[in-house]
Wavefront OBJ file of the C-alpha trace (Angstrom):
o trace
v -11.590 -9.297 -19.896
v -12.512 -11.726 -22.166
v -11.846 -15.416 -21.992
v -13.008 -18.474 -23.622
v -14.502 -19.471 -26.522
v -16.958 -16.294 -27.686
v -20.461 -16.497 -27.677
v -21.090 -15.406 -30.754
v -18.912 -16.034 -33.910
v -19.189 -14.753 -36.965
v -15.700 -16.072 -40.027
v -15.778 -15.104 -43.487
v -19.890 -14.615 -43.768
v -21.379 -12.690 -47.260
v -24.934 -12.295 -48.129
v -25.910 -11.534 -51.931
v -29.422 -10.365 -52.530
v -31.017 -10.818 -55.715
v -32.984 -8.121 -57.027
v -35.585 -8.057 -60.181
v -34.570 -5.238 -62.493
v -37.990 -5.252 -63.587
v -41.395 -5.180 -61.258
v -44.636 -6.538 -62.675
v -47.511 -6.134 -60.253
v -50.488 -6.680 -62.259
v -51.901 -9.798 -63.901
v -51.661 -8.693 -67.318
v -47.497 -7.631 -66.951
v -47.028 -11.012 -65.100
v -49.162 -13.022 -67.984
v -47.407 -10.441 -71.016
v -43.924 -11.080 -69.052
v -43.263 -14.569 -69.220
v -41.891 -14.164 -72.697
v -39.595 -11.548 -71.529
v -37.096 -12.589 -68.875
v -36.299 -10.561 -65.580
v -32.980 -9.202 -65.308
v -31.474 -10.270 -62.017
v -29.062 -7.790 -60.492
v -27.205 -9.329 -57.723
v -26.725 -6.712 -54.437
v -23.394 -7.619 -52.168
v -24.562 -6.572 -48.954
v -22.048 -8.377 -46.316
v -18.846 -9.910 -47.755
v -16.459 -11.848 -46.022
v -17.052 -10.264 -42.244
v -16.004 -11.868 -39.135
v -16.374 -10.883 -35.562
v -16.362 -12.725 -31.962
v -18.674 -11.480 -29.545
v -17.517 -12.200 -26.057
v -18.897 -13.040 -22.464
v -19.522 -9.560 -20.430
v -18.319 -7.725 -23.491
v -20.001 -5.215 -25.135
v -19.576 -5.132 -29.051
v -20.807 -2.097 -31.147
v -21.280 -1.837 -34.436
v -21.435 1.375 -36.621
v -21.949 2.213 -40.490
v -23.890 4.541 -42.786
v -27.076 3.207 -44.264
v -27.075 0.326 -46.389
v -23.776 -0.585 -45.152
v -24.912 -4.051 -43.715
v -25.595 -3.965 -40.161
v -28.756 -4.685 -39.788
v -28.311 -7.604 -42.632
v -25.981 -8.536 -39.840
v -27.242 -8.647 -37.247
v -30.591 -11.148 -38.691
v -27.854 -13.472 -39.831
v -26.138 -13.603 -36.444
v -29.789 -14.295 -34.827
v -30.718 -16.919 -37.185
v -33.423 -14.341 -39.455
v -31.028 -14.397 -42.585
v -29.101 -17.434 -43.664
v -25.441 -16.325 -44.562
v -24.184 -17.333 -48.554
v -20.964 -18.092 -46.805
v -18.817 -18.224 -44.125
v -19.800 -19.688 -40.215
v -21.724 -18.509 -37.704
v -21.529 -19.635 -34.280
v -24.110 -19.545 -31.234
v -22.968 -20.373 -28.066
v -25.390 -18.886 -25.640
v -29.521 -17.950 -25.643
v -30.025 -14.503 -27.826
v -33.128 -11.795 -27.383
v -33.068 -9.763 -30.574
v -34.323 -6.539 -30.449
v -34.616 -5.502 -34.469
v -37.428 -4.946 -36.811
v -40.206 -3.855 -34.086
v -43.746 -5.319 -34.114
v -42.337 -8.650 -36.062
v -44.802 -10.869 -34.786
v -47.605 -8.875 -33.600
v -51.286 -9.812 -34.276
v -53.062 -6.834 -34.855
v -56.393 -8.149 -34.487
v -55.304 -8.946 -30.776
v -54.858 -6.236 -27.532
v -51.739 -5.885 -26.115
v -52.135 -8.002 -23.195
v -52.683 -11.340 -25.627
v -49.868 -9.867 -27.475
v -47.459 -10.085 -24.853
v -48.269 -13.205 -24.152
v -48.031 -14.251 -27.611
v -44.225 -12.512 -28.349
v -43.153 -13.064 -24.661
v -43.855 -17.005 -25.120
v -42.060 -16.742 -28.562
v -38.930 -14.375 -26.749
v -38.497 -17.499 -24.510
v -40.199 -16.240 -21.845
v -42.474 -18.617 -19.726
v -46.637 -18.339 -19.356
v -45.841 -17.629 -15.090
v -43.500 -15.243 -16.340
v -45.284 -13.471 -18.020
v -48.248 -13.380 -15.992
v -45.960 -12.171 -13.183
v -44.570 -9.366 -15.438
v -47.570 -8.129 -17.039
v -48.019 -4.837 -15.184
v -44.617 -4.186 -15.251
v -43.849 -4.480 -19.456
v -47.254 -2.004 -19.826
v -45.978 -0.005 -16.900
v -42.402 0.437 -18.692
v -44.304 1.059 -22.084
v -46.819 3.634 -20.445
v -50.121 1.859 -22.193
v -52.100 0.249 -18.669
v -55.137 2.758 -20.282
v -54.751 0.908 -23.647
v -54.049 -2.738 -22.825
v -57.363 -4.103 -23.932
v -57.479 -1.656 -27.208
v -56.216 -4.140 -30.566
v -52.498 -3.049 -31.768
v -53.886 -2.183 -35.018
v -55.331 1.158 -33.734
v -51.624 2.027 -31.544
v -49.585 4.311 -33.432
v -46.181 2.925 -34.260
v -44.850 4.425 -31.028
v -47.083 2.756 -29.204
v -46.021 -0.579 -30.505
v -42.183 0.235 -29.999
v -42.597 0.930 -26.151
v -44.460 -2.632 -26.332
v -41.659 -4.181 -27.867
v -39.147 -2.861 -26.166
v -40.924 -3.285 -22.707
v -41.511 -6.902 -24.009
v -37.923 -7.668 -25.148
v -36.625 -5.682 -22.283
v -38.185 -8.027 -19.551
v -37.124 -11.478 -21.913
v -33.685 -10.856 -22.113
v -31.458 -14.094 -21.877
v -27.466 -14.327 -22.066
v -26.959 -12.339 -24.962
v -28.971 -9.002 -25.991
v -28.754 -7.281 -29.353
v -30.125 -4.326 -29.854
v -30.452 -2.263 -33.508
v -30.778 1.614 -32.623
v -32.364 1.589 -29.659
v -31.326 5.040 -28.551
v -33.670 6.383 -32.110
v -37.252 5.204 -31.004
v -39.887 6.611 -29.498
v -40.014 10.303 -27.472
v -37.054 11.617 -25.092
v -38.666 10.438 -22.546
v -38.981 7.092 -23.278
v -35.484 6.831 -24.906
v -34.469 7.671 -21.386
v -36.224 5.278 -19.811
v -34.301 2.339 -22.348
v -31.332 3.671 -22.110
v -31.778 3.624 -17.808
v -33.041 -0.242 -18.828
v -30.033 -0.692 -20.638
v -27.170 0.929 -18.464
v -28.657 -1.614 -16.010
v -28.380 -4.528 -17.975
v -24.598 -3.553 -19.123
v -23.256 -2.741 -15.040
v -24.875 -6.467 -14.513
v -22.640 -7.483 -16.779
v -25.052 -8.903 -19.972
v -23.071 -9.756 -23.070
v -24.406 -6.615 -25.024
v -24.315 -6.515 -29.288
v -25.251 -2.931 -29.805
v -25.739 -0.961 -33.499
v -25.776 2.444 -33.521
v -24.769 5.846 -35.582
v -24.852 8.365 -32.374
v -20.816 8.230 -31.703
v -21.698 9.309 -27.714
v -23.366 5.656 -27.468
v -20.641 3.783 -28.824
v -17.746 6.044 -27.059
v -19.621 4.823 -23.849
v -20.782 1.609 -23.577
v -18.495 -0.039 -26.678
v -14.894 -1.289 -25.332
v -15.028 -2.605 -28.904
v -16.715 -1.943 -32.178
v -16.633 -2.423 -35.640
v -17.304 0.178 -38.931
v -19.099 -1.103 -41.856
v -18.345 0.110 -45.177
v -19.867 -1.321 -48.306
v -20.631 -4.773 -46.177
v -16.696 -5.181 -45.049
v -15.655 -4.285 -41.813
v -13.336 -1.235 -42.885
v -12.038 -0.199 -39.280
v -12.388 -2.547 -36.212
v -10.841 -0.749 -32.205
v -11.876 0.688 -29.161
v -15.591 1.923 -29.440
v -14.009 5.438 -29.215
v -11.993 5.558 -32.302
v -13.932 3.852 -34.507
v -16.608 6.323 -33.243
v -14.058 8.816 -34.622
v -13.821 7.123 -37.551
v -17.337 7.080 -38.458
v -17.246 10.992 -37.749
v -14.593 11.355 -40.371
v -15.895 9.129 -43.073
v -19.168 11.191 -43.095
v -17.459 14.518 -43.130
v -17.292 15.609 -46.683
v -13.866 15.297 -48.847
v -11.535 18.301 -48.881
v -10.910 17.444 -52.102
v -14.471 18.429 -53.131
l 1 2 3 4 5 6 7 8 9 10 11 12 13 14 15 16 17 18 19 20 21 22 23 24 25 26 27 28 29 30 31 32 33 34 35 36 37 38 39 40 41 42 43 44 45 46 47 48 49 50 51 52 53 54 55 56 57 58 59 60 61 62 63 64 65 66 67 68 69 70 71 72 73 74 75 76 77 78 79 80 81 82 83 84 85 86 87 88 89 90 91 92 93 94 95 96 97 98 99 100 101 102 103 104 105 106 107 108 109 110 111 112 113 114 115 116 117 118 119 120 121 122 123 124 125 126 127 128 129 130 131 132 133 134 135 136 137 138 139 140 141 142 143 144 145 146 147 148 149 150 151 152 153 154 155 156 157 158 159 160 161 162 163 164 165 166 167 168 169 170 171 172 173 174 175 176 177 178 179 180 181 182 183 184 185 186 187 188 189 190 191 192 193 194 195 196 197 198 199 200 201 202 203 204 205 206 207 208 209 210 211 212 213 214 215 216 217 218 219 220 221 222 223 224 225 226 227 228 229 230 231 232 233 234 235 236 237 238 239 240 241 242 243 244 245 246 247 248 249 250 251
């Protein structure tokens, strides 16, 4: 049941990126290209998208690659600004989006936990008290003193999720959480997600996995070419997503 003002609300949000048609990578190309103006293409990534996320709700977002899902999340989390439309945020938000953003590769895991944990709103005391649990969740106790530049992408991903799950605010925004790491770590993330879900946290979840949207999302949106193509119960949106992926009978 949803009552009161939405914790996250977007109305008519649009976003366009400018894409130069010709790349200039070398000094020579930049110098001689001064007399050859670039043609700029405009890519409309989001077009009049609206949504509302209420307290205690889990809202899903589905869509094929390039449909605008990640751009929408970044706008809602304040990473990008919208070209037009309105976004209202009425609660603290913890985003789990691009893993590793903000890490210092020269620092070890412990120092990076303090760095990112502080950015995510954890106090130094909370980080200190939770450090062992973060490293244990990430399965990185043996590598706590190893600089991150020597970590594999999987190790860095585990550390990012471990910190974010410790720093959960009222709203948690997750992008493809069940597609990162090996099977064991994905199971651990799903268990933690289930705990947050049962505890009544407000969750915004992007996933390509229909079963995840069906299981957790009372409502969901389906994005197609930057627009909301369908909105409804999670199971119906997941089914529509699968129908859209199926090859057309006319082909």
